[in-house]
C-alpha positions as CSV (number, residue, x, y, z in Angstrom):
1,M,144.6,-22.7,-3.4
2,R,141.8,-22.6,-1.5
3,D,143.3,-21.8,1.9
4,F,145.6,-19.1,0.2
5,F,141.7,-17.6,-1.0
6,Y,140.0,-17.8,2.0
7,V,142.7,-16.0,4.0
8,F,143.3,-13.1,1.0
9,L,139.4,-12.4,1.4
10,I,139.8,-12.0,5.4
11,L,142.6,-9.4,4.7
12,G,140.5,-7.7,1.8
13,A,137.0,-7.3,3.4
14,F,139.2,-4.8,6.2
15,A,141.1,-3.4,3.1
16,K,142.3,0.2,4.6
17,T,146.0,-0.8,5.3
18,S,150.4,-2.0,5.1
19,V,153.1,-0.6,7.1
20,A,155.1,2.4,6.4
21,Q,158.0,1.5,8.6
22,V,161.2,2.6,8.6
23,A,162.4,1.9,5.0
24,N,164.8,-1.0,4.9
25,P,167.3,-0.8,1.9
26,I,166.3,-3.7,-0.1
27,S,162.5,-2.0,-0.1
28,L,163.6,1.5,-0.8
29,S,165.7,0.1,-3.7
30,L,163.0,-2.0,-5.2
31,G,160.6,0.8,-5.2
32,D,159.0,-0.8,-2.3
33,A,157.5,-3.4,-3.9
34,T,158.6,-6.3,-1.7
35,V,155.7,-7.7,0.2
36,A,156.3,-10.8,-1.5
37,Y,160.2,-10.7,-1.2
38,Q,161.5,-13.9,0.1
39,D,164.4,-12.5,2.9
40,V,164.6,-11.2,5.8
41,W,164.3,-7.8,5.0
42,G,161.1,-9.0,3.3
43,A,159.8,-9.7,6.9
44,A,159.7,-6.2,7.3
45,E,157.3,-5.6,5.2
46,N,155.0,-8.9,5.7
47,P,154.8,-10.7,8.8
48,A,154.3,-14.2,6.6
49,V,158.1,-14.0,5.3
50,A,160.7,-15.5,6.8
51,S,164.3,-15.4,6.2
52,S,165.2,-17.8,3.4
53,A,168.5,-18.6,4.9
54,E,169.0,-21.9,6.3
55,R,170.5,-20.7,10.2
56,K,167.8,-20.4,13.0
57,F,168.5,-17.0,13.9
58,S,168.7,-14.1,11.9
59,A,169.5,-10.3,12.7
60,Q,169.3,-7.1,10.5
61,A,170.5,-3.2,11.6
62,Y,169.1,-0.3,9.4
63,G,168.4,3.7,9.2
64,Y,167.2,6.2,6.3
65,N,168.0,9.5,6.2
66,Q,167.2,12.1,3.1
67,L,169.9,14.2,2.5
68,Q,169.5,17.8,3.4
69,L,167.4,16.8,6.3
70,P,169.9,15.6,8.7
71,D,167.8,15.9,11.7
72,L,165.1,13.3,10.4
73,N,166.7,10.0,12.2
74,R,164.9,6.7,11.5
75,L,166.6,3.5,12.6
76,G,165.7,0.2,13.0
77,L,166.6,-3.0,14.3
78,D,164.7,-6.7,13.6
79,L,165.6,-9.7,15.0
80,G,164.3,-13.7,14.1
81,F,163.8,-17.3,15.0
82,K,162.9,-19.7,12.5
83,A,161.7,-23.2,13.4
84,K,160.9,-25.9,10.9
85,T,157.1,-25.1,10.8
86,G,157.2,-21.6,11.5
87,H,159.3,-18.2,13.0
88,I,158.9,-15.3,15.7
89,S,160.0,-12.1,15.4
90,L,161.0,-9.0,17.5
91,G,161.6,-5.4,16.1
92,V,162.2,-2.1,17.4
93,Q,162.4,0.8,15.1
94,Y,162.9,4.8,16.2
95,F,162.3,8.3,14.5
96,S,163.2,11.3,15.8
97,P,162.7,14.6,13.4
98,P,163.0,18.1,16.1
99,G,160.5,18.6,18.4
100,Y,159.4,14.8,18.8
101,T,160.0,11.2,19.1
102,I,158.6,7.9,18.3
103,T,159.6,4.2,19.2
104,G,157.6,1.3,17.5
105,V,158.1,-1.7,19.5
106,H,156.5,-5.4,17.7
107,V,156.7,-9.2,18.1
108,G,155.5,-11.5,15.5
109,A,155.1,-15.2,14.2
110,G,154.2,-16.7,11.6
111,R,153.8,-20.7,10.1
112,Q,153.8,-22.8,6.9
113,F,150.3,-23.9,6.9
114,T,150.7,-25.7,3.4
115,D,154.2,-26.3,1.0
116,N,152.6,-23.4,-0.7
117,L,151.2,-21.0,1.9
118,Q,152.7,-18.7,4.6
119,A,150.5,-16.6,7.0
120,G,151.6,-14.8,10.1
121,I,150.9,-11.7,12.5
122,R,152.9,-9.1,14.1
123,V,151.5,-6.7,17.0
124,G,153.0,-4.3,18.4
125,I,152.7,-0.7,20.1
126,L,153.9,3.2,18.9
127,S,155.3,5.1,22.0
128,G,155.3,8.9,20.8
129,D,156.7,11.7,22.7
130,Y,156.0,15.5,21.7
131,D,157.6,18.7,22.9
132,E,154.1,20.4,23.4
133,Y,151.7,18.0,23.5
134,G,153.0,15.2,26.0
135,S,153.2,11.8,25.7
136,E,150.5,8.6,23.7
137,I,150.9,5.1,23.1
138,L,149.0,3.7,20.5
139,P,148.6,0.1,19.5
140,V,149.6,-1.5,16.0
141,A,148.5,-5.1,14.4
142,Q,149.3,-6.2,11.2
143,A,148.9,-9.1,9.1
144,G,150.2,-10.9,6.2
145,L,150.6,-14.2,3.8
146,Q,152.7,-15.3,1.1
147,F,151.5,-18.0,-1.5
148,D,153.8,-19.7,-4.0
149,V,151.6,-19.9,-7.6
150,T,154.1,-21.8,-9.5
151,S,158.2,-22.5,-8.6
152,R,159.2,-18.9,-9.9
153,L,156.0,-16.6,-9.3
154,R,155.3,-16.0,-5.3
155,A,152.4,-13.7,-4.5
156,G,152.1,-11.7,-1.1
157,A,149.5,-9.4,1.1
158,H,150.0,-7.3,3.9
159,Y,147.6,-5.7,6.2
160,T,148.2,-3.4,8.9
161,Y,145.6,-1.5,11.6
162,V,146.7,1.0,13.5
163,D,143.9,3.5,15.7
164,R,145.5,6.5,13.6
165,A,146.2,7.1,9.7
166,A,148.8,10.1,9.9
167,L,151.4,8.3,11.9
168,P,155.4,8.3,10.7
169,L,156.0,4.8,11.9
170,A,152.6,3.7,10.5
171,E,149.9,4.2,8.0
172,H,146.6,2.5,7.3
173,R,147.0,0.8,3.6
174,L,146.4,-2.9,2.1
175,R,149.2,-4.0,0.3
176,I,149.7,-6.8,-2.8
177,G,152.7,-7.6,-4.8
178,V,153.8,-10.5,-6.7
179,N,157.4,-11.7,-7.4
180,Y,158.6,-13.2,-10.4
181,Q,161.9,-15.2,-11.0
182,S,162.3,-15.0,-14.4
183,S,165.9,-16.5,-14.3
184,D,168.4,-17.9,-12.0
185,R,169.7,-14.1,-11.6
186,V,166.5,-11.4,-12.2
187,R,163.7,-10.9,-10.4
188,I,161.0,-9.1,-11.2
189,L,158.7,-7.3,-8.4
190,L,155.2,-5.9,-8.7
191,S,153.2,-4.1,-6.0
192,A,150.0,-1.8,-5.3
193,W,148.9,-0.5,-2.0
194,Q,146.1,1.7,-0.9
195,P,146.7,4.0,1.8
196,V,143.6,5.6,3.5
197,D,142.4,8.9,2.4
198,N,144.9,8.7,-0.2
199,S,145.2,7.8,-3.7
200,L,146.2,4.1,-5.2
201,A,149.9,3.9,-5.1
202,G,152.4,0.9,-6.9
203,G,155.9,0.2,-7.3
204,V,158.1,-2.2,-10.0
205,G,161.6,-3.2,-8.8
206,L,164.1,-5.1,-10.9
207,H,166.4,-7.7,-9.0
208,Y,169.5,-8.2,-10.4
209,Q,172.4,-11.4,-9.1
210,A,175.3,-10.2,-11.0
211,A,177.5,-13.0,-8.8
212,D,177.3,-15.2,-5.8
213,R,177.8,-12.2,-3.5
214,L,176.8,-9.3,-5.9
215,A,173.4,-7.9,-6.5
216,F,172.3,-4.8,-7.8
217,N,168.2,-3.4,-7.6
218,A,166.3,-0.8,-9.0
219,G,163.0,0.2,-8.9
220,I,160.3,3.1,-9.5
221,R,157.2,4.0,-7.5
222,T,154.7,6.3,-7.2
223,G,153.1,8.7,-4.5
224,A,156.3,9.8,-3.5
225,A,157.5,9.7,-6.8
226,A,160.8,7.7,-7.1
227,F,163.5,6.3,-9.5
228,T,165.2,3.8,-7.0
229,F,168.8,2.2,-7.2
230,G,170.8,-0.6,-4.8
231,V,173.7,-2.6,-4.1
232,D,173.6,-6.0,-2.1
233,A,177.2,-7.3,-1.1
234,E,177.7,-10.3,1.3
235,L,181.1,-9.9,2.9
236,V,181.8,-12.8,4.9
237,N,179.8,-16.1,6.9
238,G,176.7,-14.6,5.4
239,V,177.2,-11.2,6.8
240,R,175.7,-8.7,4.2
241,I,175.6,-4.9,3.7
242,V,172.6,-3.2,1.9
243,L,172.9,0.1,0.2
244,G,169.3,2.0,-1.0
245,L,169.1,5.2,-2.8
246,A,166.0,7.0,-3.9
247,A,165.5,10.0,-5.7
248,Y,162.2,11.4,-5.5
249,Q,160.5,14.0,-7.6
250,E,159.4,16.1,-4.5
251,L,161.5,15.4,-1.8
252,P,165.6,15.4,-0.9
253,L,167.6,12.6,-2.2
254,G,166.7,9.2,0.4
255,V,169.8,6.7,1.9
256,G,168.8,3.5,3.2
257,Y,171.5,1.3,4.7
258,G,172.0,-1.1,6.5
259,V,173.6,-5.4,7.7
260,V,172.1,-8.0,7.8
261,W,172.9,-12.0,9.1
């Protein structure tokens, strides 16, 4: 417990950020309340998290689009390797609206410090290519932790530093949240985040495991207010397809899609 307290204080001392990456379908469908989500999808939101599967290698490919805005292309690819006491990850993300493109590349590592505490870091670069302004490269650094309060309650925190706050693939903010397993089939997720120069926002998610290979997700989030819904289905040999939908108050319908192994 003391280790968790110290690490959380360190993150809080820099509390101006978390990441706004390409929205993965699990995060989208759970109202962005996935900072404590113990899954390969949760690793995209928190570098302390690794896949809960027993296999050493994992991979996920995903994208996000807003209907009625087909030119806003967002794509992501993440690879993970898990050892006995830790994990490493490699990821690439791509955002291409009219007039410019941004590519993000990052590498991360996490470690199990105690039976209850995991921590991780991730570093990367954002490369922007603008039709009118030329190109630029900006560094990004992230830190995260995950703590098992009980066998059914998990807490997480994630902080991202980027030199410029208003970027499509990264945004200054600190994110904290919890993941509560109320039964063998139901999980309730809560999260809050504080972006720089913006108001406090948060999300609530509900995960329901309808069958061994089929799950449903729902959520609500503030900020860019949205009601969200998703389906997670395992096909064969651990290969899953995931679809997430977000009905925004002031934006077109958002669709996240992905496959994970």
